[in-house]
C-alpha positions in Angstrom: -22.8 -4.0 -26.3 -22.4 -0.3 -25.4 -19.3 0.9 -27.1 -19.3 4.5 -28.2 -17.4 6.0 -30.9 -14.6 8.6 -30.1 -14.8 11.5 -32.5 -12.7 13.8 -30.5 -9.1 14.5 -31.3 -6.3 12.5 -30.1 -3.2 13.6 -28.6 -0.1 11.9 -29.8 0.6 9.7 -27.0 -2.7 8.2 -27.2 -2.7 6.9 -30.9 -2.8 3.3 -31.0 -1.7 1.6 -34.4 -3.6 -1.6 -34.6 -1.2 -4.6 -35.0 -1.7 -8.4 -34.4 -0.9 -8.1 -30.7 -3.0 -5.0 -30.2 -5.9 -6.6 -31.9 -5.6 -9.9 -29.7 -5.1 -7.8 -26.6 -8.3 -5.8 -27.3 -10.5 -8.7 -28.4 -9.7 -10.3 -25.2 -10.6 -7.2 -23.1 -13.8 -6.9 -25.3 -14.6 -10.7 -24.5 -14.1 -9.7 -20.7 -16.4 -6.6 -20.9 -19.3 -8.5 -22.8 -19.3 -11.2 -20.6 -19.0 -9.0 -17.5 -15.6 -10.8 -16.3 -12.8 -9.0 -14.5 -9.5 -8.4 -16.1 -6.0 -8.5 -14.9 -3.4 -7.3 -17.3 0.1 -8.3 -16.5 3.4 -8.6 -18.5 6.8 -7.4 -19.2 7.6 -3.7 -18.7 7.0 -1.5 -21.8 4.9 -3.6 -23.7 2.1 -0.9 -23.9 -0.3 -2.9 -21.6 -1.5 0.5 -19.6 -1.9 2.3 -23.3 -3.7 -0.3 -24.6 -6.1 -0.7 -21.5 -6.6 3.1 -21.2 -7.5 3.2 -24.9 -10.0 0.1 -24.8 -11.7 1.6 -21.5 -12.3 4.9 -23.2 -14.0 3.6 -25.9 -16.4 1.9 -23.6 -20.0 3.8 -23.1 -19.7 5.3 -19.3 -23.6 4.6 -19.2 -23.0 0.8 -19.3 -19.5 0.4 -17.7 -17.6 1.7 -14.6 -13.9 1.1 -14.6 -11.4 0.7 -11.7 -7.9 1.2 -12.8 -4.6 0.2 -10.6 -1.3 0.7 -12.2 1.7 -0.6 -10.5 5.1 0.4 -10.8 8.0 -2.0 -11.8 9.4 -1.1 -8.2 6.4 -1.9 -6.3 6.7 -5.3 -4.2 3.9 -7.5 -2.8 4.9 -6.3 0.9 4.1 -2.9 -0.2 0.8 -3.5 -1.8 -0.1 -5.4 1.5 1.0 -2.6 3.8 -0.9 0.0 1.7 -4.2 -2.5 1.9 -3.8 -2.8 5.5 -3.7 1.0 6.1 -6.6 1.6 4.0 -8.6 -1.2 5.8 -7.6 0.2 9.2 -8.8 3.8 7.7 -12.4 2.5 6.7 -12.7 0.3 9.6 -12.1 3.7 12.1 -14.2 5.6 10.2 -17.3 3.2 10.1 -16.7 1.3 13.4 -19.3 2.0 16.1 -16.4 1.4 18.5 -14.2 4.5 17.7 
């Protein structure tokens, strides 16, 4: 597995204190990465999902893994995601379509 060590200095907001919950979370992400499975992280607001995920992804070797991070806010609704997705598809379709 390609996991690199970080020897750089961390800023205060990047420090993760290992607890039983963080170990469970990172072991599930590690299992997902090793077995090349996608991961979707969901849960209550303020539980550290973004912090744990970013910290884990920073520990991965970029020559072995590519990351796509989507961060949603608490105010995001399914209809808003659908509208944004449809707009994006229309832009791509108009850019690559032979009929434009």
